[in-house]
C-alpha positions as CSV (number, residue, x, y, z in Angstrom):
1,M,25.7,301.1,6.4
2,T,24.5,304.6,7.0
3,G,24.1,307.4,4.4
4,T,23.6,311.0,5.2
5,A,23.5,314.1,3.1
6,D,23.3,317.8,3.4
7,A,23.4,320.8,1.0
8,A,24.9,324.3,0.9
9,H,26.4,326.4,-2.0
10,T,29.9,326.6,-3.4
11,A,31.7,329.9,-3.9
12,C,30.6,329.8,-7.6
13,G,27.0,329.5,-6.6
14,H,26.6,325.8,-7.4
15,P,24.6,323.8,-4.8
16,Q,27.1,322.1,-2.5
17,E,26.1,318.5,-1.7
18,K,27.9,316.6,1.0
19,L,27.2,312.8,1.3
20,R,28.5,310.2,3.8
21,W,28.1,306.5,3.3
22,E,29.7,304.0,5.7
23,H,29.8,300.7,7.5
24,S,32.0,299.2,10.1
25,A,35.0,298.6,7.7
26,L,34.6,301.4,5.1
27,E,33.8,305.1,5.1
28,A,33.0,307.1,1.9
29,E,32.5,310.8,1.7
30,F,31.4,312.9,-1.3
31,A,31.4,316.7,-1.8
32,T,30.7,319.1,-4.6
33,A,33.7,320.9,-6.2
34,A,33.6,324.5,-7.4
35,D,32.5,323.4,-10.9
36,G,29.4,321.7,-9.5
37,T,30.4,318.1,-10.0
38,L,30.0,315.6,-7.1
39,R,33.3,313.9,-6.2
40,L,34.5,311.1,-3.9
41,V,36.7,313.0,-1.5
42,R,37.5,310.3,1.0
43,L,37.5,306.5,0.9
44,A,39.1,304.9,4.0
45,G,38.7,302.6,6.9
46,P,37.3,304.1,10.2
47,G,39.8,306.4,11.9
48,D,41.9,307.0,8.7
49,P,42.6,310.5,7.5
50,G,39.7,312.8,7.0
51,P,38.1,314.2,3.8
52,G,40.4,315.6,1.2
53,D,40.1,318.7,-1.1
54,P,37.3,318.3,-3.6
55,E,39.4,320.1,-6.2
56,A,42.0,317.3,-5.9
57,A,39.4,314.6,-6.3
58,L,37.9,313.5,-9.5
59,P,34.3,313.7,-10.7
60,L,32.3,310.5,-10.2
61,V,32.1,309.7,-13.9
62,E,34.4,310.2,-16.9
63,L,32.5,309.7,-20.2
64,T,33.6,310.4,-23.8
65,A,31.3,310.5,-26.8
66,L,31.6,311.3,-30.4
67,G,30.9,315.0,-31.0
68,H,31.4,316.0,-27.4
69,G,35.1,316.8,-27.3
70,S,37.0,315.4,-24.3
71,G,34.0,314.1,-22.5
72,W,31.6,315.0,-19.7
73,S,34.4,315.1,-17.1
74,G,37.0,316.5,-19.4
75,P,40.4,315.1,-20.4
76,R,41.7,312.3,-18.3
77,F,42.4,313.6,-14.8
78,T,41.8,317.3,-15.4
79,G,38.1,317.7,-14.8
80,T,37.9,320.7,-17.2
81,A,35.9,321.2,-20.4
82,F,32.6,319.4,-19.8
83,G,33.2,319.0,-16.0
84,T,30.0,320.7,-15.0
85,R,27.6,318.7,-17.3
86,L,26.9,315.7,-15.2
87,R,25.2,317.2,-12.1
88,Y,24.0,315.5,-8.9
89,R,20.3,314.7,-9.0
90,G,19.8,312.4,-6.0
91,H,20.8,309.2,-4.4
92,R,19.4,306.1,-2.7
93,T,20.9,303.6,-0.2
94,G,20.0,300.2,1.2
95,N,21.2,296.7,2.1
96,R,20.7,293.7,-0.2
97,A,21.8,290.2,0.8
98,G,24.7,291.4,3.1
99,Q,25.7,294.0,0.6
100,E,25.4,297.7,1.4
101,W,24.6,299.7,-1.7
102,L,24.5,303.4,-2.8
103,T,23.3,304.6,-6.2
104,V,24.1,308.2,-7.1
105,E,22.2,309.8,-10.0
106,L,23.8,312.4,-12.2
107,H,22.2,314.1,-15.1
108,D,23.2,316.4,-18.1
109,P,20.2,318.6,-19.0
110,A,21.8,319.6,-22.4
111,T,21.8,316.1,-23.9
112,G,19.5,314.2,-21.5
113,L,22.2,311.8,-20.5
114,T,21.7,310.3,-17.1
115,A,24.4,308.3,-15.2
116,F,23.8,306.1,-12.3
117,V,26.9,305.4,-10.1
118,E,26.2,302.1,-8.5
119,L,28.4,301.4,-5.4
120,T,28.3,298.3,-3.3
121,S,30.3,296.9,-0.4
122,P,30.0,293.7,1.6
123,D,29.2,294.3,5.3
124,G,32.4,294.5,7.3
125,V,34.8,294.3,4.3
126,A,37.0,297.2,3.3
127,V,36.2,296.9,-0.4
128,L,34.3,299.2,-2.7
129,R,32.7,297.8,-5.9
130,S,31.6,300.4,-8.6
131,R,29.9,300.3,-11.9
132,V,28.2,303.0,-13.9
133,R,24.9,302.7,-15.8
134,V,24.3,305.4,-18.4
135,R,20.9,306.0,-20.1
136,N,20.0,308.3,-22.9
137,D,17.0,310.3,-21.6
138,G,17.4,312.8,-24.5
139,T,16.0,313.0,-27.9
140,E,19.1,312.4,-30.0
141,P,21.3,309.3,-30.3
142,L,24.7,309.4,-28.5
143,V,27.7,307.3,-29.6
144,V,29.6,306.6,-26.3
145,Q,33.4,305.8,-26.6
146,S,34.3,305.3,-23.0
147,V,32.7,305.2,-19.6
148,S,34.7,304.9,-16.4
149,S,33.8,302.3,-13.8
150,L,35.6,303.9,-10.8
151,L,37.6,307.2,-10.4
152,L,39.5,308.1,-7.4
153,G,41.7,311.2,-6.8
154,G,43.3,312.8,-3.8
155,L,45.7,309.9,-3.1
156,P,49.2,310.7,-1.8
157,S,51.8,312.2,-4.1
158,P,53.4,309.9,-6.6
159,D,56.7,310.6,-4.7
160,A,55.4,308.6,-1.8
161,L,53.9,305.6,-3.6
162,D,55.1,302.3,-5.1
163,V,52.9,300.7,-7.8
164,L,52.5,297.0,-8.3
165,R,51.5,295.2,-11.4
166,A,51.3,291.5,-12.4
167,R,52.7,290.2,-15.7
168,N,50.5,287.2,-16.7
169,D,51.9,285.2,-19.7
170,W,51.2,281.8,-20.9
171,L,53.2,279.3,-18.6
172,A,54.4,282.2,-16.5
173,E,51.3,283.6,-14.7
174,G,51.1,286.0,-11.8
175,R,54.5,287.7,-11.9
176,W,54.1,290.7,-9.7
177,Y,56.7,293.5,-9.7
178,A,56.9,296.9,-8.1
179,E,58.5,300.2,-8.9
180,P,58.2,303.8,-7.6
181,L,55.2,305.5,-9.3
182,R,57.4,308.5,-9.9
183,A,59.5,306.4,-12.3
184,T,56.6,306.6,-14.7
185,V,54.6,309.7,-13.7
186,A,57.2,312.4,-14.1
187,D,57.4,315.5,-11.9
188,I,57.1,318.4,-14.3
189,G,57.1,321.1,-11.7
190,V,54.5,323.4,-10.2
191,D,51.9,325.4,-12.2
192,V,53.5,324.6,-15.5
193,H,51.3,326.0,-18.2
194,Q,48.6,326.1,-15.5
195,H,48.0,322.5,-16.2
196,D,48.4,319.2,-14.2
197,S,50.9,316.7,-15.5
198,R,49.7,314.6,-18.5
199,A,52.3,311.9,-17.6
200,A,50.4,308.6,-16.7
201,L,51.0,305.0,-16.2
202,V,48.4,303.2,-18.4
203,L,47.8,299.4,-18.5
204,T,45.4,297.6,-20.8
205,G,44.2,294.2,-21.7
206,R,42.9,293.3,-25.1
207,G,41.2,290.6,-27.0
208,S,39.2,287.6,-25.8
209,W,41.9,286.5,-23.4
210,P,41.4,289.3,-20.8
211,T,44.4,288.3,-18.6
212,D,46.9,287.7,-21.3
213,G,49.9,290.0,-20.7
214,H,48.8,291.4,-17.3
215,L,46.2,290.6,-14.7
216,P,43.5,293.3,-14.7
217,M,44.7,294.3,-11.3
218,G,47.2,296.7,-9.6
219,A,48.1,298.2,-6.3
220,L,49.5,301.3,-4.7
221,T,51.4,301.1,-1.5
222,E,52.5,304.1,0.6
223,R,56.1,304.0,1.7
224,G,56.5,304.3,5.5
225,G,52.8,304.3,6.3
226,G,52.0,301.1,4.5
227,R,48.5,302.1,3.3
228,T,47.5,300.0,0.3
229,W,45.0,300.5,-2.4
230,L,44.5,297.3,-4.4
231,W,42.1,297.0,-7.4
232,Q,40.8,294.6,-9.9
233,I,38.6,295.3,-13.1
234,E,36.0,292.6,-13.5
235,S,36.0,292.5,-17.3
236,P,35.7,289.3,-19.3
237,A,36.9,291.3,-22.3
238,G,39.0,294.6,-22.6
239,W,40.0,296.8,-19.7
240,R,42.3,299.8,-18.9
241,W,43.6,301.4,-15.8
242,D,45.4,304.8,-15.5
243,L,47.5,306.3,-12.7
244,G,48.4,310.0,-13.0
245,Q,48.9,313.2,-11.0
246,R,46.4,315.9,-10.1
247,A,46.9,318.8,-7.7
248,H,50.0,317.3,-6.3
249,G,48.2,314.0,-5.5
250,T,47.8,310.7,-7.3
251,C,44.6,309.7,-9.1
252,L,43.3,306.4,-10.4
253,A,40.9,305.6,-13.2
254,L,39.5,302.1,-13.8
255,N,37.8,301.3,-17.1
256,G,36.4,298.4,-19.1
257,P,36.9,298.5,-22.8
258,T,37.3,301.8,-24.6
259,D,37.2,303.0,-28.2
260,A,40.9,304.1,-28.3
261,E,42.3,300.7,-27.0
262,H,39.6,298.1,-27.8
263,Q,37.5,299.5,-30.7
264,W,34.6,299.6,-28.3
265,R,31.8,302.1,-28.6
266,V,28.0,301.9,-28.2
267,R,25.2,303.8,-29.9
268,L,22.6,304.8,-27.3
269,T,19.3,305.7,-29.0
270,P,16.8,307.5,-26.8
271,G,15.8,305.3,-23.9
272,A,18.8,302.9,-24.4
273,E,21.3,302.3,-21.7
274,F,24.7,300.6,-21.1
275,T,26.3,299.3,-17.9
276,T,30.0,299.2,-17.4
277,V,32.0,296.3,-16.1
278,P,32.5,296.5,-12.3
279,A,35.7,297.9,-10.8
280,V,36.7,296.9,-7.2
281,L,39.1,298.7,-4.8
282,A,40.3,297.1,-1.6
283,L,41.9,298.9,1.3
284,G,44.4,297.7,3.9
285,T,47.6,298.4,5.9
286,G,50.0,296.6,3.7
287,F,49.4,294.5,0.6
288,D,48.6,291.3,2.5
289,A,45.8,293.1,4.4
290,A,44.3,294.5,1.2
291,M,44.5,291.1,-0.5
292,A,42.7,289.5,2.5
293,A,39.9,292.1,2.1
294,L,39.7,291.4,-1.7
295,T,39.7,287.6,-1.0
296,S,36.7,288.1,1.3
297,Y,35.0,290.2,-1.3
298,R,35.5,287.6,-4.0
299,R,33.9,285.0,-1.8
300,A,31.0,287.3,-1.0
301,V,30.0,288.1,-4.6
302,R,30.5,284.7,-6.4
303,R,27.8,282.3,-7.2
304,P,27.2,279.9,-4.2
305,H,28.3,276.3,-4.8
306,P,29.1,273.3,-2.5
307,D,32.4,272.8,-4.2
308,H,33.7,276.0,-2.5
309,T,33.6,274.2,0.9
310,A,34.1,270.5,-0.2
311,L,37.3,271.1,-2.2
312,P,37.4,267.6,-3.7
313,V,40.7,266.3,-5.3
314,V,40.6,266.2,-9.1
315,F,42.7,263.9,-11.2
316,N,43.1,265.1,-14.8
317,D,44.7,262.8,-17.4
318,Y,46.3,265.6,-19.5
319,M,49.3,267.3,-17.9
320,N,52.6,265.4,-18.5
321,T,50.4,262.2,-18.9
322,L,48.1,261.4,-21.8
323,M,48.5,264.9,-23.2
324,G,45.2,264.8,-25.3
325,D,45.4,261.2,-26.4
326,P,43.0,259.2,-24.2
327,T,41.9,255.7,-25.0
328,T,40.1,253.0,-23.0
329,A,43.3,251.0,-22.6
330,K,45.2,254.0,-21.3
331,L,42.5,255.3,-19.0
332,L,41.4,252.2,-17.1
333,P,44.7,251.7,-15.2
334,L,45.0,255.4,-14.5
335,I,41.4,255.4,-13.1
336,D,42.3,252.6,-10.8
337,A,45.5,254.2,-9.6
338,A,43.9,257.6,-9.1
339,A,41.2,256.1,-6.9
340,E,43.8,254.2,-4.9
341,A,45.7,257.5,-4.4
342,G,42.6,259.2,-3.1
343,A,41.3,261.2,-6.0
344,E,37.6,262.1,-5.8
345,Y,37.0,263.4,-9.4
346,F,38.5,262.1,-12.6
347,C,38.5,264.3,-15.7
348,V,39.2,262.9,-19.1
349,D,40.8,265.8,-20.9
350,S,41.0,266.7,-24.6
351,G,40.9,264.2,-27.4
352,W,38.0,261.9,-26.3
353,Y,35.9,263.1,-29.3
354,D,38.6,262.5,-31.9
355,D,38.5,259.7,-34.5
356,T,41.4,261.2,-36.4
357,L,44.9,262.2,-35.5
358,G,44.3,266.0,-36.1
359,W,41.3,267.1,-34.1
360,W,42.2,270.8,-33.7
361,D,40.2,272.1,-36.7
362,S,37.4,269.6,-36.5
363,V,36.0,270.1,-33.0
364,G,32.5,271.3,-32.4
365,E,30.1,268.3,-32.4
366,W,31.5,266.8,-29.0
367,L,30.5,263.3,-29.8
368,P,32.7,260.5,-28.4
369,S,35.3,258.6,-30.6
370,A,34.5,255.1,-31.5
371,R,38.1,254.4,-32.3
372,R,39.4,255.5,-28.9
373,F,36.8,253.7,-26.9
374,P,36.0,250.5,-28.8
375,D,34.4,248.4,-26.1
376,G,31.3,250.0,-24.6
377,G,32.3,253.4,-25.8
378,I,33.1,256.3,-23.5
379,L,30.2,255.5,-21.3
380,A,32.0,252.4,-20.1
381,V,35.0,254.6,-19.1
382,L,32.6,256.9,-17.2
383,D,31.0,253.9,-15.5
384,R,34.5,252.7,-14.4
385,I,35.2,256.1,-12.8
386,R,32.0,255.9,-10.9
387,E,32.6,252.3,-9.9
388,R,35.9,253.4,-8.3
389,G,34.1,256.0,-6.2
390,M,35.0,259.1,-8.3
391,V,32.8,261.7,-10.2
392,P,33.5,261.6,-13.9
393,G,34.5,264.7,-15.8
394,L,35.2,265.7,-19.4
395,W,37.0,268.5,-21.2
396,L,35.2,270.8,-23.6
397,E,36.1,273.9,-25.6
398,P,32.6,275.1,-26.0
399,E,33.1,278.4,-27.8
400,V,35.0,277.1,-30.8
401,V,34.0,275.2,-34.0
402,G,36.7,273.8,-36.2
403,V,36.6,274.8,-39.9
404,R,36.2,271.0,-40.8
405,S,33.4,270.4,-38.3
406,P,29.9,269.7,-39.5
407,V,28.7,272.3,-37.1
408,A,30.4,275.0,-39.1
409,S,27.9,274.7,-41.8
410,A,24.9,273.5,-39.7
411,L,24.6,276.8,-37.7
412,P,23.6,280.1,-39.3
413,P,26.4,282.5,-40.2
414,E,25.1,284.9,-37.6
415,A,25.9,282.4,-34.8
416,F,29.7,283.0,-35.4
417,F,32.1,286.0,-34.9
418,Q,32.3,288.1,-38.0
419,R,33.6,291.4,-39.4
420,D,32.3,293.2,-42.5
421,G,30.2,290.2,-43.2
422,V,33.1,287.7,-43.2
423,R,33.1,284.9,-40.7
424,L,36.3,285.1,-38.6
425,T,38.8,282.2,-38.6
426,E,41.6,281.9,-36.0
427,Q,44.0,279.0,-36.1
428,G,41.6,276.8,-38.1
429,R,38.6,277.6,-35.9
430,H,35.5,279.8,-35.9
431,Q,34.2,281.3,-32.7
432,L,30.5,281.0,-31.6
433,D,28.7,284.2,-30.6
434,L,26.7,283.3,-27.6
435,R,24.3,286.2,-28.1
436,H,22.8,284.2,-31.0
437,P,20.1,281.7,-29.9
438,A,21.3,279.0,-32.4
439,A,24.8,279.1,-30.8
440,R,23.4,278.9,-27.3
441,A,21.0,276.1,-28.2
442,H,23.9,274.0,-29.7
443,L,25.8,274.2,-26.5
444,D,22.8,273.6,-24.3
445,R,22.1,270.4,-26.3
446,T,25.8,269.4,-25.9
447,V,26.0,270.0,-22.1
448,D,22.6,268.5,-21.4
449,R,23.7,265.3,-23.2
450,I,27.0,265.1,-21.5
451,V,25.8,266.0,-18.0
452,G,22.1,264.9,-18.1
453,E,22.4,261.7,-20.1
454,W,25.9,260.5,-19.5
455,G,26.1,261.5,-15.9
456,V,29.2,263.7,-16.1
457,G,29.6,265.9,-13.0
458,Y,32.6,268.0,-13.9
459,L,33.4,270.0,-17.0
460,K,36.7,271.6,-17.8
461,L,35.9,274.4,-20.1
462,D,38.9,275.5,-22.1
463,Y,39.5,278.3,-24.6
464,N,42.6,278.3,-26.8
465,I,42.2,281.0,-29.4
466,V,42.4,284.7,-29.2
467,V,40.1,287.0,-31.2
468,D,41.1,290.7,-31.2
469,P,39.3,293.1,-31.2
470,G,36.0,291.1,-31.5
471,T,33.0,290.7,-33.6
472,C,30.7,293.2,-35.4
473,A,27.4,291.8,-36.7
474,P,25.3,293.7,-39.1
475,G,23.8,296.8,-37.4
476,E,26.5,296.9,-34.6
477,V,28.7,299.8,-34.1
478,S,32.0,298.3,-33.0
479,P,33.8,294.9,-32.6
480,G,34.9,295.7,-29.1
481,A,31.2,296.0,-28.0
482,G,30.5,292.7,-29.8
483,L,33.2,291.0,-27.8
484,L,32.0,292.3,-24.5
485,G,28.4,291.3,-25.5
486,H,29.5,287.8,-26.3
487,A,31.6,287.5,-23.1
488,R,28.6,288.5,-21.0
489,A,26.4,286.2,-22.9
490,Y,28.8,283.4,-22.3
491,L,28.7,283.9,-18.5
492,D,24.9,284.1,-18.7
493,W,25.0,280.8,-20.5
494,L,27.3,279.3,-17.8
495,S,24.8,280.5,-15.1
496,G,22.0,278.8,-17.0
497,V,23.9,275.5,-17.2
498,L,24.5,275.6,-13.4
499,D,20.8,276.5,-12.9
500,R,19.8,273.3,-14.7
501,H,22.6,271.2,-13.2
502,P,23.3,272.6,-9.8
503,G,25.7,269.8,-8.8
504,L,27.9,270.3,-11.8
505,V,31.4,271.6,-11.1
506,I,32.9,273.9,-13.9
507,E,36.6,274.6,-14.2
508,N,37.5,277.7,-16.2
509,C,40.6,277.4,-18.3
510,A,42.0,279.4,-21.2
511,S,45.4,277.7,-22.1
512,G,45.9,277.9,-18.3
513,G,45.4,281.3,-16.7
514,M,44.6,283.6,-19.8
515,R,41.0,284.2,-18.7
516,M,41.5,284.5,-15.0
517,D,39.2,287.5,-14.5
518,G,36.8,288.4,-11.7
519,A,33.7,288.3,-13.8
520,T,34.3,284.7,-14.9
521,L,35.5,283.5,-11.5
522,S,32.3,284.8,-9.9
523,V,30.5,282.1,-11.9
524,A,32.9,279.2,-12.4
525,Q,33.9,277.0,-9.4
526,L,37.6,276.5,-10.3
527,Q,40.3,278.3,-12.3
528,S,43.2,276.7,-14.0
529,T,46.3,278.6,-12.9
530,S,48.7,277.5,-15.6
531,D,49.7,275.0,-18.3
532,Q,53.3,275.0,-17.0
533,Q,54.7,271.5,-17.3
534,D,57.9,272.0,-15.3
535,P,57.5,271.2,-11.6
536,L,60.6,273.4,-10.9
537,R,59.0,276.4,-12.5
538,Y,55.5,276.0,-11.1
539,P,56.2,277.2,-7.5
540,P,56.1,281.0,-8.3
541,I,52.8,280.5,-10.1
542,A,51.3,278.5,-7.2
543,A,52.6,281.0,-4.7
544,A,51.1,284.0,-6.6
545,A,47.8,282.3,-7.6
546,P,45.8,283.6,-4.6
547,T,46.4,287.1,-5.7
548,A,44.0,286.4,-8.6
549,V,41.7,283.7,-7.2
550,P,40.7,282.5,-3.7
551,P,42.7,279.4,-2.8
552,E,39.7,277.1,-2.9
553,Q,39.2,278.0,-6.6
554,G,42.9,278.0,-7.7
555,A,43.6,274.7,-9.5
556,V,47.3,273.9,-9.2
557,W,48.9,271.0,-11.1
558,A,50.6,268.2,-9.1
559,Y,52.0,265.8,-11.6
560,P,54.4,263.3,-9.9
561,Q,56.0,260.7,-12.2
562,P,57.5,257.3,-11.6
563,G,60.8,258.6,-13.0
564,F,61.0,261.2,-10.1
565,D,63.0,260.6,-7.0
566,D,61.1,260.9,-3.7
567,D,62.1,264.5,-3.1
568,L,60.8,265.7,-6.5
569,I,57.6,263.7,-6.0
570,S,57.1,265.4,-2.7
571,F,58.1,268.8,-4.2
572,T,55.5,268.7,-7.0
573,L,52.7,267.5,-4.6
574,G,53.6,270.0,-1.9
575,G,53.2,273.0,-4.2
576,A,49.4,272.3,-4.6
577,L,48.4,271.8,-1.0
578,L,47.4,275.4,-0.2
579,G,45.2,275.6,-3.3
580,R,43.1,273.1,-5.2
581,V,45.0,269.8,-6.0
582,H,44.9,269.0,-9.7
583,L,46.5,265.6,-9.7
584,S,48.0,264.1,-12.8
585,G,51.0,261.8,-13.7
586,H,51.4,258.2,-14.6
587,L,50.3,256.9,-11.2
588,D,49.6,253.5,-12.8
589,R,53.3,253.0,-13.4
590,M,54.5,254.0,-9.9
591,S,55.9,251.6,-7.3
592,G,54.0,251.0,-4.1
593,R,56.4,253.3,-2.2
594,Q,55.8,256.1,-4.7
595,L,52.1,255.8,-4.7
596,A,52.2,255.9,-0.9
597,L,53.9,259.3,-1.1
598,V,51.0,260.5,-3.3
599,R,48.4,259.0,-1.0
600,D,50.0,260.6,2.0
601,A,50.0,264.1,0.4
602,L,46.3,263.8,-0.4
603,A,45.5,262.7,3.0
604,T,47.2,265.8,4.4
605,Y,45.3,268.0,2.0
606,K,42.0,266.4,3.0
607,A,42.8,267.1,6.6
608,I,43.3,270.8,6.1
609,R,41.1,271.7,3.2
610,G,38.3,272.7,5.5
611,D,40.5,275.5,6.8
612,L,41.4,276.7,3.3
613,A,37.8,277.5,2.4
614,G,37.8,280.5,4.7
615,A,41.5,281.3,4.9
616,V,43.2,284.5,3.5
617,P,46.7,284.5,1.9
618,F,49.8,286.1,3.1
619,W,53.4,286.1,1.8
620,P,56.1,285.9,4.5
621,L,58.9,286.6,1.9
622,G,56.9,289.1,-0.1
623,L,55.3,288.3,-3.5
624,P,57.2,285.6,-5.3
625,G,59.7,286.4,-8.0
626,W,60.0,284.2,-11.1
627,T,63.6,283.2,-10.3
628,D,63.5,283.3,-6.5
629,E,65.4,280.4,-4.9
630,W,63.1,280.5,-1.8
631,L,59.4,281.1,-2.0
632,A,56.7,281.0,0.7
633,L,52.9,281.2,0.7
634,G,50.8,281.4,3.8
635,M,47.2,280.9,4.6
636,R,45.7,282.6,7.7
637,V,42.6,280.8,9.1
638,P,39.9,283.1,10.7
639,G,40.5,283.5,14.4
640,D,44.4,283.3,14.0
641,R,44.7,280.2,16.0
642,T,45.9,278.2,12.9
643,S,48.0,279.3,9.9
644,Y,49.7,277.3,7.2
645,V,52.9,278.1,5.3
646,S,54.2,276.4,2.2
647,V,58.0,276.9,1.7
648,W,59.8,276.0,-1.5
649,R,63.6,275.9,-1.8
650,R,65.0,275.7,-5.4
651,G,68.5,276.8,-4.6
652,G,70.4,279.3,-2.4
653,E,71.4,278.9,1.2
654,A,70.1,275.9,3.1
655,A,68.3,277.9,5.9
656,L,66.1,280.9,6.0
657,R,64.0,282.8,8.5
658,L,60.4,283.7,7.5
659,P,58.7,286.5,9.3
660,V,55.1,285.8,10.3
661,R,53.9,289.2,11.6
662,H,50.4,288.3,12.6
663,L,51.7,285.7,15.0
664,A,54.8,287.6,16.3
665,G,55.2,287.5,20.1
666,R,52.7,284.6,20.5
667,E,53.3,281.1,21.6
668,V,53.2,279.0,18.5
669,R,53.8,275.3,17.7
670,A,55.3,274.6,14.3
671,E,54.4,271.2,12.8
672,I,55.6,269.8,9.4
673,L,52.6,268.2,7.7
674,H,54.2,267.5,4.3
675,P,56.3,265.5,3.5
676,S,55.3,263.1,6.3
677,A,58.7,261.3,6.2
678,A,61.4,262.6,8.4
679,G,64.5,264.2,7.0
680,A,63.3,266.6,4.4
681,G,64.0,269.6,6.7
682,S,63.1,271.4,9.9
683,A,60.9,274.3,10.9
684,V,61.2,276.0,14.3
685,W,59.2,278.9,15.7
686,D,61.5,281.6,17.3
687,G,58.9,283.9,18.7
688,R,58.6,286.2,15.7
689,G,59.0,284.0,12.7
690,L,59.7,280.5,11.3
691,R,63.3,279.3,10.9
692,V,63.4,276.8,8.1
693,S,66.2,274.5,7.1
694,L,66.0,272.5,3.9
695,P,69.3,270.7,3.2
696,R,68.4,269.4,-0.2
697,T,67.0,270.9,-3.4
698,P,64.4,270.9,-4.6
699,T,62.3,270.7,-1.4
700,A,58.9,271.9,-0.4
701,L,57.5,271.9,3.2
702,L,53.9,272.5,4.4
703,V,54.0,273.7,8.0
704,R,51.1,274.2,10.3
705,L,51.5,277.1,12.9
706,A,49.1,276.6,15.8
707,T,48.8,278.9,18.8
708,G,48.3,277.7,22.3
709,E,45.4,280.1,22.9
């Protein structure tokens, strides 16, 4: 990455700074507008269009504070009012662990507020990551109500763009949909009231489930040219993004929590500072290319772990199987059958700690039930898992304490979420505040006992309540800031657990995919994609999961049952083969033929999983629709000599052609890997795409496309 700068003066007499920052896949150019604010005027790949008009761009930071009107950069997207207050004061560049970085310093002499715009980009990846650190270098306190993480203007007109969003609901995750941006951002005419349009598309996430409702993502795609701008906000709490119009072009603002939407504000006393959540923007020609860049970025910034390349098969006893009611008698035959099928981890899900029939509001001690495990206790079950060659795992919901739990009175009141001095209760549970040392010490003792003493190597960490807007301890300004503070402390706690137990594998879950955010995924090794129990409804979730999480981290349920016919067994197994197989089902009740189908599917997965660890996704039929009869997900292995395509048919015509553009015109051999038995269907390469015939429904195929080069 190189960075260069030069200076002149604007027509209004302000010093005109020009700054260029680039590497092989990304170029960023900054220039000073007439009001003296430094703006990002170009962000593109090499050879893409040149710098835009600084007046159409946005200031680098938008900040609002009590007593300061609309903020240092003015009302959203206008750049008026306080637009000249945060002025360029200098910058630094460098390279750190394969990440190019640029920090731009801005300062307001009137208040003493200093903002540091911290930009990073992995070498060779067309992705920009931005966060803003603000510091009060003045003499008076400031109450900040919002700080942008990334602002970008000068994009094509809303008339030329489609916007993509992803609904993300419980049991129905990752439902992307597109519409013309102009359908929301109305065209109000030219020079109306000497003001840009105030019409905007605004999306927010609230509460302690940051991906409940929508993924904290979005994309713009240019019709005709195909250029795509794809973003994610890496917030474990609230977030907001805006699209609007300025100077005939489109502008984008990415924020973490704000006062207006999330009751978030912070009081900065002299010398105090706050850093926003990161926002990330990926570029590409087409959605698939931008998502490939974002996938590469996600791999570059996450915590390293051997699980990311090993991709072991996990059996979990919950889904459509024990459903939170494990006992020694039920588990031992399942353990034997899972080992015979080829599982490598075995996770005992919820209920293992319960001596009653109503554990929901009594959790928190995380001690094993004597009633459920009468002979040798749970340690005998964990030993059986190890004897069968698997790594034992357990389910925990660490952040909650039931109102009937002894822990609720053992810990100090300050260790829990509270408002106005009252401890919060949600669905019969209190929530721990991981900023408090007693809360953290309680969880450290729990995990060190389970992992260090019992030898558990896998933890599924769930979270099944929602707290909105957050917690406000005595002396704090706002509940939204308390929620973000806790969420950051939780991730710091997770990092500490992994530091002490580096071989431990952690699965992140919140009733499935309700906490599927980039901040959490940079720490946890796996992500539960859904709690969906219907194998016929899971395919669109599985096909869309790589938009939110790299394939090697996306846990997809495969829960074959002895009551399924062979086609449905193959269907539910096939849907997980391009992600992380999370096996469940009553394997212990299956016939030998049925268990062989499971064993064959897992053998196929183990043969290809080494490729998945570096592959990037593509969608031959476009992003999946919830009711689509045909769906397809592809994985493109580096070098383009091998690609994989999963195809699902839930209805419709019996044959379909799937375009595979990156292999068009090449000699390709198509091989059906799953199901291994003949007769499920056919897949033939025709020179530009894959012709698939699936005579029965439901059917799922996994096809390998290999070039002769």
